[in-house]
C-alpha positions in Angstrom: -23.1 -7.0 -26.1 -20.7 -7.4 -29.1 -18.7 -10.3 -30.1 -15.2 -10.3 -29.6 -12.4 -11.3 -32.3 -10.6 -14.3 -32.4 -7.4 -12.3 -31.8 -8.8 -10.1 -29.0 -10.0 -13.6 -27.2 -6.6 -15.2 -27.8 -5.0 -12.0 -26.2 -7.2 -12.1 -23.3 -6.4 -15.8 -22.7 -2.7 -15.0 -22.7 -3.2 -12.0 -20.2 -5.6 -14.3 -18.1 -2.9 -16.9 -17.9 -0.2 -14.3 -17.0 -2.0 -13.2 -14.0 -2.9 -16.4 -13.3 0.4 -17.5 -12.9 1.5 -14.9 -10.8 -1.5 -14.2 -8.4 -3.6 -17.5 -7.9 -1.5 -20.4 -9.9 -1.8 -21.6 -13.2 -2.5 -25.6 -12.3 -5.8 -26.7 -13.4 -6.3 -30.7 -12.1 -9.1 -32.8 -13.2 -12.3 -32.4 -11.5 -11.7 -34.6 -8.3 -8.2 -32.8 -7.3 -9.9 -29.2 -8.5 -12.8 -30.0 -5.9 -10.3 -31.2 -3.2 -8.2 -28.1 -3.7 -11.3 -26.1 -3.3 -12.3 -27.5 0.0 -8.7 -26.8 1.7 -8.8 -23.2 0.3 -12.2 -22.9 2.0 -11.1 -24.3 5.1 -7.8 -21.7 5.1 -10.5 -19.0 4.9 -12.9 -20.3 7.7 -9.8 -20.9 9.6 -8.6 -17.3 9.3 -12.4 -16.1 10.1 -12.4 -18.1 13.2 -9.3 -17.0 14.7 -10.5 -13.5 14.0 -13.9 -13.4 15.4 -14.8 -13.2 19.3 -15.7 -16.9 19.2 -12.5 -18.9 20.2 -12.5 -16.5 23.2 -16.0 -16.4 24.2 -16.6 -20.1 23.7 -12.8 -21.5 25.0 -13.0 -23.7 21.5 -10.2 -24.0 19.2 -8.1 -20.9 20.9 -4.7 -20.7 19.4 -2.0 -18.4 20.4 -0.1 -16.2 17.8 2.9 -18.7 17.2 0.2 -21.3 16.5 -1.7 -19.3 14.4 1.4 -18.5 12.1 2.4 -22.1 12.0 -1.1 -22.8 10.7 -1.1 -20.2 8.5 2.4 -21.1 6.7 1.0 -24.6 6.3 -2.3 -23.7 4.7 0.3 -21.2 2.0 2.9 -23.9 1.5 0.6 -27.0 0.7 -1.3 -24.7 -1.8 1.4 -23.2 -3.3 2.8 -26.9 -4.1 -0.6 -28.1 -5.3 -1.5 -25.0 -7.1 2.0 -23.9 -8.8 3.7 -26.4 -11.3 7.5 -26.2 -10.5 8.3 -25.4 -14.2 6.5 -24.1 -17.7 7.1 -27.6 -18.9 5.5 -29.3 -15.9 2.2 -30.9 -16.0 -0.4 -28.5 -15.2 -3.5 -30.8 -15.6 -2.5 -33.2 -12.9 -0.5 -32.9 -9.6 2.7 -35.2 -9.9 3.8 -37.5 -6.9 6.9 -35.4 -6.3 4.7 -32.1 -5.5 2.6 -34.0 -3.6 5.5 -35.3 -1.2 6.9 -31.7 -1.3 3.6 -30.4 -0.3 3.3 -32.8 2.8 6.7 -32.4 3.9 6.3 -28.7 3.7 3.3 -28.5 5.2 4.6 -30.8 8.5 7.9 -28.5 8.4 5.4 -25.2 8.8 3.3 -26.9 11.2 6.1 -28.2 13.5 6.0 -24.7 15.7 2.1 -26.2 16.1 2.6 -29.8 16.6 5.3 -29.7 19.0 4.6 -26.4 20.5 4.7 -27.5 24.1 7.7 -29.4 23.7 9.8 -26.8 22.2 8.7 -24.2 24.9 10.2 -26.6 27.5 13.8 -26.4 25.6 14.1 -23.0 24.4 17.6 -22.0 23.0 18.5 -25.9 22.9 17.4 -27.4 19.8 17.6 -31.4 19.0 18.9 -32.5 15.9 15.1 -33.1 14.5 14.4 -29.3 15.2 17.4 -28.6 13.1 16.6 -31.0 10.1 12.9 -29.6 10.5 14.1 -26.1 10.0 16.5 -27.1 7.1 14.2 -28.9 5.1 11.4 -26.4 6.0 13.7 -23.7 4.5 14.6 -25.4 1.4 10.9 -26.2 0.6 10.0 -22.7 1.8 12.4 -20.9 -0.8 11.2 -23.5 -3.7 7.5 -22.5 -3.1 8.4 -18.9 -3.1 10.3 -19.5 -6.6 7.1 -21.2 -7.8 5.0 -18.4 -6.5 6.9 -15.5 -6.8 9.7 -16.2 -9.4 13.9 -15.9 -8.5 14.1 -12.4 -7.1 12.6 -13.1 -3.6 14.7 -16.5 -3.5 17.9 -14.8 -4.8 17.4 -12.3 -2.1 16.8 -14.7 0.8 19.6 -16.8 -0.4 21.9 -14.0 -0.5 21.1 -13.2 3.1 21.4 -16.9 4.2 25.0 -17.3 2.7 25.8 -14.3 4.6 25.1 -15.7 8.0 27.0 -18.6 7.4 29.8 -17.0 5.3 30.5 -14.0 7.7 34.1 -14.9 8.7 34.9 -15.2 4.9 33.6 -11.7 3.9 35.5 -8.3 3.2 36.5 -6.4 6.3 33.4 -4.1 6.5 30.8 -6.6 6.4 32.5 -9.4 8.2 31.1 -11.1 11.2 31.9 -14.1 13.3 29.8 -16.6 11.5 26.8 -18.9 12.6 26.4 -22.5 13.0 23.6 -24.5 11.2 22.1 -25.3 14.8 22.0 -21.5 15.7 20.7 -20.6 12.4 18.2 -22.8 12.0 16.8 -22.4 15.6 16.9 -18.8 15.2 15.3 -18.7 11.5 12.5 -21.7 12.3 12.0 -22.3 16.2 11.9 -18.4 17.0 9.6 -15.5 16.2 12.7 -13.7 15.2 12.8 -15.3 11.6 10.4 -17.0 9.3 7.7 -17.1 12.0 8.2 -13.4 12.7 6.2 -10.2 12.8 5.6 -10.3 9.0 4.0 -13.7 9.1 2.0 -12.5 12.2 0.6 -9.7 10.5 -0.3 -11.8 7.5 -2.2 -14.3 9.4 -3.5 -11.7 11.7 -4.7 -8.9 9.4 -3.8 -9.2 5.8 -5.7 -12.5 4.8 -8.8 -10.7 6.2 -8.4 -8.1 3.9 -7.3 -9.8 1.1 -10.5 -11.8 1.6 -12.9 -8.9 1.8 -11.3 -7.7 -1.4 -11.9 -11.0 -3.2 -15.5 -11.1 -2.0 -16.1 -7.4 -3.0 -14.8 -8.2 -6.5 -16.7 -11.5 -6.4 -19.9 -9.7 -5.8 -19.8 -7.5 -8.6 -18.1 -4.3 -7.3 -14.8 -4.4 -9.6 -17.0 -4.3 -12.6 -19.1 -1.7 -11.0 -16.2 0.7 -10.0 -14.8 0.4 -13.8 -18.4 1.0 -15.4 -18.9 4.0 -13.0 -15.3 5.1 -14.0 -16.3 5.2 -17.4 -19.7 6.8 -16.9 -18.4 9.5 -15.3 -15.2 10.3 -17.2 -15.0 8.6 -20.2 -16.8 11.6 -22.3 -13.8 14.0 -21.4 -10.8 14.7 -23.7 -8.6 11.4 -23.1 -11.7 10.2 -21.1 -10.5 6.6 -21.4 -7.4 7.3 -19.5 -9.1 9.3 -16.7 -11.5 6.5 -16.3 -8.4 4.0 -16.2 -6.8 6.1 -13.4 -10.2 6.5 -11.3 -10.9 2.8 -11.7 -7.6 1.6 -10.7 -7.5 3.6 -7.7 -10.8 1.9 -6.6 -10.0 -1.3 -7.4 -6.4 -0.5 -5.6 -8.3 0.1 -2.6 -9.4 -3.6 -2.5 -6.6 -5.4 -4.1 -3.1 -6.2 -2.8 -1.5 -7.0 -6.4 -0.3 -4.4 -9.0 -0.6 -7.3 -11.6 -4.0 -8.2 -10.7 -5.1 -4.7 -10.7 -3.5 -3.8 -14.1 -5.2 -7.1 -15.7 -8.6 -6.7 -13.9 -8.8 -3.0 -15.2 -6.3 -2.8 -18.3 -8.0 -5.7 -20.2 -11.1 -2.8 -20.8 -9.2 0.3 -20.5 -6.4 -0.2 -22.8 -8.0 -0.7 -25.9 -9.8 2.3 -25.0 -7.3 4.6 -24.8 -5.4 3.1 -27.7 -8.7 4.0 -29.5 -8.9 7.6 -28.6 -5.1 8.4 -29.7 -2.6 7.1 -26.6 0.1 5.3 -28.2 0.1 1.7 -27.5 3.1 2.2 -24.4 1.2 5.3 -23.2 -2.0 3.4 -22.6 -0.1 0.8 -21.1 2.0 2.9 -19.2 -1.3 5.1 -17.8 -2.7 1.7 -16.5 0.7 0.4 -15.1 1.1 4.0 -12.8 -2.5 4.3 -11.8 -2.3 0.6 -10.7 1.0 0.8 -8.8 -0.2 4.0 -7.1 -3.2 1.7 -5.9 -0.7 -0.1 -3.6 0.0 3.4 -1.9 -3.6 4.1 -1.6 -5.1 3.6 2.1 -6.8 1.9 3.7 -5.1 -1.3 2.6 -1.9 -0.3 0.7 -1.1 -3.5 -0.7 -1.2 -5.0 2.7 1.8 -2.9 4.0 -0.4 -0.6 6.0 -0.5 -3.3 8.4 3.0 -4.1 8.7 3.5 -0.4 9.3 1.5 -0.5 12.4 3.9 -3.1 13.8 7.2 -1.4 12.7 6.8 1.8 13.2 4.5 1.5 16.6 1.6 3.6 15.5 -2.1 3.0 15.4 -3.5 2.0 11.9 -5.7 5.2 11.8 -2.3 7.2 12.1 -1.0 5.1 9.0 -3.9 5.6 7.1 -3.9 9.5 8.0 -0.4 9.9 7.1 -0.4 8.3 3.8 -3.7 9.3 2.4 -2.5 12.9 0.8 0.8 11.8 -0.9 -1.5 9.0 -2.3 -4.3 11.6 -3.4 -2.3 14.1 -5.1 -0.3 11.5 -6.8 -3.3 10.3 -8.6 -4.6 13.8 -9.3 -1.4 14.5 -11.1 -1.6 11.5 -13.2 -5.3 12.5 -14.3 -3.5 16.0 -15.1 -0.9 14.0 -16.9 -3.1 12.1 -19.2 -5.1 15.4 -19.6 -2.2 16.9 -21.1 -1.0 14.3 -23.2 -4.9 14.4 -24.6 -4.3 18.1 -25.0 -1.0 17.7 -27.0 -2.5 14.9 -29.2 -5.8 16.7 -29.9 -7.7 13.8 -28.8 -11.5 13.6 -28.1 -13.7 11.5 -25.5 -16.3 8.9 -26.3 -19.6 9.0 -27.4 -22.4 9.3 -24.4 -25.7 7.4 -24.5 -27.6 10.2 -22.7 -27.8 13.7 -24.1 -28.5 15.7 -21.0 -26.7 19.3 -21.0 -23.5 19.8 -19.1 -25.0 22.0 -16.8 -28.0 19.7 -16.0 -25.3 17.0 -15.4 -23.1 19.4 -12.9 -26.5 20.3 -11.2 -27.0 16.4 -10.8 -23.7 15.8 -9.5 -23.7 18.5 -7.0 -26.9 17.6 -5.8 -25.8 13.7 -5.3 -22.5 14.6 -3.8 -24.6 17.2 -1.4 -27.1 14.4 -0.8 -24.1 12.0 0.4 -22.8 14.4 2.7 -26.4 15.2 4.2 -26.9 11.5 4.5 -22.9 10.9 5.9 -23.7 13.6 8.6 -27.4 12.1 9.4 -25.9 8.7 9.8 -22.7 9.7 11.8 -24.9 11.7 14.5 -27.8 9.4 14.4 -25.5 6.6 15.5 -23.9 8.7 17.9 -27.4 9.5 19.3 -28.7 6.1 19.2 -25.5 4.7 21.3 -25.9 7.1 23.8 -29.9 6.4 24.6 -29.8 2.9 23.9 -26.5 1.6 25.5 -25.7 -1.7 25.0 -28.7 -2.3 22.9 -27.4 0.2 20.1 -26.0 -2.6 18.1 -29.1 -4.5 17.1 -30.8 -1.0 16.3 -27.8 0.0 14.4 -28.0 -3.6 12.4 -31.6 -3.3 11.4 -31.0 0.0 10.2 -28.1 -1.2 8.1 -29.9 -4.1 6.5 -32.9 -1.9 5.9 -30.3 0.6 3.9 -28.9 -2.5 2.4 -32.2 -3.6 1.1 -33.4 0.1 0.1 -30.3 0.7 -2.0 -30.8 -3.1 -3.9 -34.7 -1.9 -4.3 -33.3 1.6 -5.9 -30.5 -0.2 -7.9 -33.2 -2.8 -9.2 -34.9 0.2 -10.7 -32.1 0.9 -12.8 -31.8 -1.0 -16.6 -29.1 -4.0 -16.4 -26.2 -2.4 -18.0 -23.3 -3.6 -19.5 -20.1 -2.1 -21.3 -19.5 -3.1 -25.0 -16.4 -4.9 -26.2 -13.8 -2.2 -26.1 -12.7 -3.7 -29.3 -16.1 -3.2 -31.2 -16.4 -0.8 -34.0 -18.8 1.5 -32.5 -18.4 1.9 -28.2 -20.9 4.2 -26.7 -20.2 4.8 -22.8 -23.1 3.5 -20.2 -25.5 6.6 -18.9 -23.9 8.0 -15.9 -26.7 8.3 -13.4 -28.3 4.5 -14.0 -24.9 3.4 -13.6 -23.8 4.9 -10.3 -27.4 4.2 -9.0 -27.1 0.4 -9.5 -24.1 -0.8 -7.4 -24.4 2.0 -4.4 -25.2 -1.1 -2.1 -21.6 -2.2 -2.4 -20.3 1.1 -0.7 -22.1 -0.3 2.4 -19.4 -2.9 3.0 -16.6 -0.6 2.9 -18.7 1.9 5.2 -18.9 -0.8 7.8 -15.2 -1.2 7.7 -14.0 2.1 7.6 -16.7 3.1 10.3 -15.6 -0.2 12.6 -11.7 1.1 11.9 -12.1 4.9 12.7 -15.2 5.4 14.6 -15.5 2.1 16.8 -11.5 2.0 16.7 -11.7 -1.7 16.6 -8.4 -3.6 15.7 -7.8 -3.7 11.7 -8.4 -7.7 12.4 -11.9 -7.4 13.9 -12.8 -4.5 11.7 -11.9 -6.7 8.6 -13.8 -9.6 10.3 -17.0 -7.9 10.5 -16.8 -6.1 7.1 -16.0 -9.5 5.6 -19.0 -11.0 7.5 -21.3 -8.5 6.2 -19.9 -8.8 2.6 -20.4 -12.4 2.6 -24.1 -11.6 3.5 -24.4 -9.2 0.7 -23.0 -11.9 -1.7 -25.4 -14.2 -1.0 -28.5 -12.3 -0.6 -28.2 -9.5 -3.4 -29.0 -11.8 -6.5 -32.3 -13.1 -5.2 -33.6 -10.1 -3.6 -32.6 -8.2 -7.1 -34.3 -10.6 -8.8 -37.6 -10.6 -6.7 -37.4 -6.9 -6.9 -37.3 -6.9 -10.9 -40.1 -9.5 -10.9 -38.4 -11.6 -13.4 -38.5 -14.7 -11.5 -35.6 -17.2 -10.9 -35.3 -16.1 -7.3 -34.6 -19.9 -6.5 -31.9 -19.8 -9.0 -30.4 -16.4 -8.1 -29.9 -17.9 -4.4 -27.9 -20.9 -5.6 -25.8 -18.4 -7.7 -25.2 -16.7 -4.4 -24.1 -19.5 -2.7 -21.7 -20.3 -5.4 -20.5 -16.8 -5.7 -19.6 -17.2 -1.7 -17.8 -20.7 -2.2 -15.7 -19.0 -5.1 -15.2 -16.1 -2.9 -13.7 -17.9 -0.1 -11.7 -20.0 -2.4 -10.4 -17.0 -4.3 -9.6 -15.0 -1.3 -7.3 -18.0 0.1 -5.7 -18.7 -3.3 -4.8 -15.1 -3.6 -3.0 -15.4 -0.3 -0.8 -18.2 -1.1 1.9 -15.5 -2.7 1.2 -13.1 0.6 1.8 -15.9 2.8 5.2 -17.4 1.5 6.4 -13.7 0.6 6.2 -12.7 4.3 8.0 -16.0 5.5 10.5 -15.8 2.8 11.0 -12.0 3.8 11.0 -13.1 7.6 14.2 -14.8 6.7 15.8 -11.4 5.7 14.2 -10.2 9.2 15.9 -12.9 11.3 19.5 -12.3 9.4 19.3 -8.7 10.2 18.8 -9.4 13.8 21.1 -12.4 13.9 24.1 -10.6 12.4 23.5 -7.1 12.8 23.9 -6.4 9.1 21.5 -3.6 9.6 24.5 -1.7 11.4 26.7 -2.4 8.5 24.5 -1.4 5.8 24.3 2.1 7.7 28.1 2.4 7.6 28.1 1.3 3.7 26.0 4.3 3.1 27.6 6.5 5.2 30.9 5.7 3.5 29.2 6.1 0.1 27.6 9.2 0.6 30.4 11.1 2.6 28.1 12.4 5.0 26.0 14.5 2.6 22.5 14.2 3.5 20.8 14.6 0.0 23.3 11.8 -1.7 22.6 9.7 1.3 18.7 9.8 0.6 19.4 9.4 -3.2 21.3 6.3 -2.6 18.8 4.8 -0.1 16.3 5.4 -2.6 18.3 3.7 -5.4 19.1 0.6 -3.0 15.4 0.5 -2.3 14.4 0.6 -5.8 16.9 -2.5 -6.4 15.9 -4.4 -3.7 12.2 -4.4 -4.4 12.7 -5.5 -7.9 10.3 -8.6 -8.4 9.0 -8.7 -4.9 5.2 -8.4 -3.9 4.4 -5.3 -2.3 4.0 -7.3 1.5 7.7 -8.5 0.8 8.8 -5.4 -0.7 8.1 -3.2 2.3 9.4 -6.0 4.8 12.9 -6.1 2.7 13.0 -2.3 2.5 12.0 -1.4 5.6 14.2 -4.0 7.6 17.5 -2.7 5.7 17.1 0.8 4.6 14.7 2.4 7.1 17.4 2.4 9.7 19.9 3.7 7.6 17.9 6.7 7.4 17.4 7.0 10.8 20.6 6.6 12.1 22.5 8.9 9.2 19.6 11.4 9.1 19.7 12.1 13.1 23.5 12.7 12.8 22.8 15.3 10.2 20.1 17.0 11.7 17.2 15.6 9.9 14.8 14.7 12.5 11.7 13.1 10.8 8.8 10.6 12.5 9.6 7.2 11.7 6.1 6.8 9.6 8.2 9.3 7.1 11.1 7.3 6.9 9.2 4.1 6.0 6.6 5.6 3.3 10.1 7.0 2.0 11.4 3.6 1.5 8.4 2.0 0.5 7.5 4.4 -2.5 10.9 3.8 -3.6 10.5 -0.1 -3.2 7.2 0.3 -4.9 8.7 1.8 -8.0 10.4 -1.6 -8.9 7.0 -2.8 -10.3 7.1 -0.1 -12.6 10.5 0.0 -13.7 12.5 -2.3 -16.3 13.9 -5.0 -16.4 11.8 -6.5 -13.9 8.8 -4.4 -14.0 6.2 -7.2 -13.8 3.2 -4.8 -14.0 4.7 -3.2 -16.8 4.9 -6.6 -18.6 1.2 -7.4 -18.1 0.1 -4.0 -19.4 2.1 -4.4 -22.5 0.7 -7.9 -23.1 -2.6 -6.1 -23.2 -1.3 -3.3 -25.3 0.5 -5.0 -27.9 3.3 -3.1 -26.9 6.9 -3.2 -26.5 7.2 -4.4 -22.5 10.7 -2.1 -21.9 9.3 0.9 -23.8 6.1 0.5 -21.8 8.1 0.2 -18.5 10.4 3.3 -19.4 7.0 5.2 -20.0 5.4 4.2 -16.9 8.4 5.4 -14.9 8.4 8.8 -16.6 4.9 8.8 -15.7 5.7 8.0 -12.0 8.0 10.6 -11.6 5.4 12.2 -9.8 5.3 9.6 -7.0 9.1 9.6 -6.7 9.9 13.4 -5.8 6.8 13.1 -3.3 9.2 10.9 -0.6 11.9 13.8 -0.8 9.6 16.3 -0.3 7.8 14.8 2.7 10.9 13.8 4.2 11.7 17.4 4.5 8.1 18.8 5.2 5.9 16.4 7.0 3.1 18.6 6.9 2.4 16.5 3.3 1.8 13.6 5.6 -0.6 15.8 7.8 1.8 16.1 10.5 2.0 19.3 12.8 -1.0 21.2 11.4 -2.4 24.0 13.6 -5.8 24.1 12.7 -8.6 23.7 9.6 -6.9 26.4 7.7 -3.9 25.0 8.1 -5.1 21.9 6.8 -6.7 23.6 3.6 -3.6 25.6 3.1 -1.5 22.6 3.1 -4.0 20.0 0.8 -4.6 22.9 -1.8 -0.9 24.2 -2.0 0.5 20.4 -2.3 -2.1 19.6 -5.2 -1.3 22.7 -7.2 2.4 21.9 -6.6 2.0 18.5 -8.2 -0.1 19.5 -11.1 2.5 22.1 -11.9 5.3 19.5 -11.6 3.1 17.4 -13.9 3.2 20.3 -16.7 6.8 20.9 -16.1 7.7 17.3 -16.5 5.4 17.0 -19.6 6.6 20.0 -21.1 3.4 21.4 -21.7 1.2 23.8 -19.8 -1.3 25.9 -21.8 0.9 25.5 -24.7 4.1 24.0 -25.1 6.4 25.3 -22.3 9.8 26.7 -23.3 12.6 25.6 -21.5 12.9 28.4 -19.0 9.2 28.3 -18.4 9.6 24.6 -17.4 12.5 25.6 -15.0 9.9 28.4 -13.3 7.4 25.8 -13.0 9.6 23.2 -11.3 11.1 26.3 -9.0 7.1 27.0 -8.3 6.9 23.2 -7.6 9.7 23.3 -4.9 8.7 26.4 -3.0 4.8 25.0 -2.8 6.1 21.6 -1.3 8.8 23.0 0.6 8.7 26.6 1.6 10.8 26.2 4.5 13.8 25.8 2.6 13.8 29.2 1.5 12.6 30.6 5.0 15.4 29.1 6.9 17.9 31.0 4.7 16.5 34.0 6.6 15.2 32.9 9.9 16.6 30.0 11.6 14.3 27.2 12.4 15.1 26.2 15.8 16.7 27.6 18.9 19.1 25.4 21.0 18.6 25.3 24.8 20.6 23.5 27.3 19.6 19.8 28.5 19.0 21.3 31.9 15.9 23.2 31.1 14.6 20.0 29.3 12.5 19.2 32.3 10.4 22.1 32.0 9.8 22.0 28.4 9.0 18.3 28.1 6.5 19.3 31.0 5.3 22.0 29.2 4.9 20.4 25.7 1.1 19.7 24.2 0.0 15.8 24.4 1.4 13.6 21.9 3.7 15.7 20.6 7.6 15.2 20.0 10.7 17.1 21.4 14.1 17.6 19.5 16.9 16.5 21.3 20.7 16.1 20.8 22.4 13.5 22.5 26.3 12.2 22.6 27.8 9.0 23.6 30.3 6.2 22.6 28.3 3.2 21.1 28.7 -0.5 21.7 31.5 -0.5 19.1 33.4 2.2 20.5 32.4 4.9 17.9 31.5 8.4 19.2 28.5 9.6 17.9 26.2 12.8 18.3 22.9 13.1 16.8 19.5 14.2 17.0 16.6 12.3 18.0 12.9 13.1 17.9 11.6 11.7 21.1 7.8 11.4 21.1 5.9 12.3 24.6 2.7 11.0 25.8 -0.1 12.2 28.0 0.7 15.2 30.3 2.6 14.7 33.4 6.1 15.1 34.8 9.2 15.0 32.8 10.2 11.5 34.1 6.6 10.2 33.4 6.6 11.2 30.1 10.1 10.4 29.1 9.1 6.9 30.5 6.2 6.8 28.2 9.0 6.8 25.4 10.9 4.1 27.2 13.7 6.1 28.4 14.6 7.2 31.9 17.7 10.1 32.8 19.2 11.9 35.6 20.7 15.4 35.8 24.5 15.7 35.2 25.4 19.2 35.3 24.1 21.0 32.1 23.6 17.7 30.6 21.3 14.5 31.2 22.5 10.9 31.6 20.5 8.1 30.1 20.2 5.5 32.7 17.8 3.2 31.1 16.5 2.4 27.7 13.3 -0.2 27.8 13.9 -2.8 25.0 11.5 -2.5 22.0 10.5 0.9 23.2 10.4 4.1 20.9 13.7 5.5 22.2 15.5 2.0 21.3 14.0 2.4 17.8 15.6 5.9 17.7 18.9 4.9 18.6 19.1 5.9 22.3 21.7 4.1 24.2 22.3 3.8 28.3 25.4 5.8 29.0 24.6 8.5 26.4 23.9 11.8 27.5 21.4 14.4 26.2 23.5 17.7 25.8 20.8 20.0 24.4 17.4 20.6 23.2 15.8 22.5 20.3 12.7 24.5 20.3 10.9 26.2 17.4 12.3 29.8 16.7 9.9 32.6 16.9 9.6 33.4 13.4 6.9 34.3 10.7 5.0 31.3 9.2 7.0 29.9 6.3 3.6 29.7 4.1 4.4 33.3 3.0 6.9 32.0 0.5 3.6 30.6 -1.1 3.0 34.7 -2.6 6.0 35.0 -4.7 5.8 31.3 -6.3 1.8 32.1 -6.9 3.2 35.5 -8.3 5.6 33.6 -10.6 2.9 31.0 -11.8 0.9 34.0 -12.7 3.4 35.2 -14.8 4.2 31.8 -16.7 0.5 31.9 -17.3 0.3 35.1 -18.9 3.2 34.4 -21.1 1.7 31.2 -22.2 -1.9 32.6 -22.7 -0.3 35.4 -24.7 1.5 32.9 -26.8 -1.7 30.8 -27.2 -3.5 33.9 -28.5 -0.9 34.7 -31.1 -0.7 31.4 -32.5 -4.4 30.2 -32.2 -3.7 26.8 -34.1 -0.4 26.1 -32.7 -2.2 24.5 -29.3 -4.6 22.4 -31.4 -2.0 20.8 -33.8 1.1 20.4 -31.5 2.0 16.9 -31.3 -1.0 15.5 -33.1 -0.9 11.8 -33.6 -2.4 9.6 -35.5 -5.1 7.1 -33.3 -3.8 3.6 -32.6 
């Protein structure tokens, strides 16, 4: 291992300080207070593990309901926020001032108020005492100050705007005016109910998000993050522009376990960015690649920056469905980023880094193919084997499976211990060689077992996300304690006792790190609850719909562009979880309502992913893109230039929401079979690669303007073939509502029916819009409509809606009692829209022929075009 230079060490120190200030707190008090805070953080982690486990209900000890859990959860977050984060840059970081102790203790009491006085509050709902009101007021102020310390001003400003709107309604312009609310009413709603601060968002943070963040922290503390980076470089570092490709792959891997764009940038960027600069990427390009790939990690299932669990509650679909719908866009976005960095490498005629092993390309391909085949065979054997064991053993199968898991773990550790101990060189050293692929990948396979346990519990056993994360975290705790002593034993170097102590220390550090990583998410979800509470109290969500409708003039595309732009602004400076809460609360209903009036009927998950994608783009976009600032600090580049370049690279992510809003097959919906799935995945991947080539202005050689236009046309056609097909064949046929009963009864299980409804809403406005009503299991029309929360009676050629269940899917779609269902739409009998792929592929082949011919005529052009001096 080469020794780092003083300048590199100083730069690393600055970067580590940046991530500490943004993610885990920048205060380092004396040893006594540090130990005290360590114990508090561990206590928070233990509390979260306890409430997630089956033990409270099986033993009847320390059983808390959801509201009590949320109050305790926020108490820990507020206390640690004041303890770990100084008030200002000039505030002492080596000790905790008395004022911070006061704020921390008072804030903790206010947050725990619902827990401490739960019984008393339950006896007087809607009748707050002055003590209740003052507690809520002080708690709100201290929560916002904690949020400012942890997350900065953007989140606080957004929350304050909504609080001002709550009280200043009568003084607002007519379009957004309301009657206003008293302090008693506002504080009662925001602090003493589950409609505001202690609402769904904080509930998801306490029940799901904490455990996944803790799981990721333990996985990283065990060495999985370093393993992912080393493996990515071993696999891809030798390719043209290899460090950039390795940065994309390692950021995707760490993004799965990370809930922070900044942490992802710093974890992988301190190593990848210097190497990208070494092979020829400009400083801003190197930082931009890391930013784009790290932010993209927040879109990657299964965690999605913790937003996946919020979507479960807000959209009302199972967690497995959220993962399925989000998977393809995230994957093809990463593939496109790999292609972008490859094109940049081609333009600059870059080369890869030297390898240590000298095996031939064919031998490496054979080895890689055999490894993949082995994984597939092993996965099939495990899946069917466990299924057979469960059938034969019944209730005793869990013990047999547990022994099998333990055996696999010890076996993989034995296998990994046979490999040499590998460390990556200093990326700034004069000579840097990549690690050997085989030994590197084999050395950490046991880390994947924890991810396998998580995915197995979620997808096969279909446990709740919280319980799945609990078992995966429990297994990870076992791994972190035992891996070092077992490896030491297998290697025969001695030091088993010391390795055991180190494993225990790693567990303590992992539990504390998980809690400290949750401080920002805890206060963010609570502060975002202020926005949610204001929306439910004032009805500002309907006003947002009217504003966007007025600005867009009823134009569907303009409406979507406005929503995307507003989501981008709302997301600036917000962490992923708060970002999603804000944009989904304010902007998702706008798309649902205005889209329905324009005939854009899409599943709710598509709308939520649409606003989530654009909210996340704020992490990239100047002037507030914190991820870009972190990457620029590592790359020693201009932050604004890095952010602009990263935004340009992220255009592939920006077009995806517009495409899957109109073509939900990209979300793996409405697929008719395996071949349709394959066709959808292949066409979407090709389309995204073609789009990357079009925006980069380089395909086989430098593209001419008409070739770039042709590539954009191909992209659009492959992504949305229905646009052209609808011009020739109408997509739907309208049938009267009198025939709807038969259509609903004949519809397949768990499908949706397109309905048009008319009526006058509570504001006296005449409404005509479409809804995509989800239908459950087979049954009568009345039963299937009731499963969605709506009852209706025949009324001539229409159906009168007689009841809409509160909180049902029908209510979320905007169906109201007294509206009439006037017609239904069924798919028209027409050829498949995928026939449009043929002319698109033909045009692509023509562009390929043009560029290949030009490359043959100018053999040196491709090599020298855009050649740059290595940084």
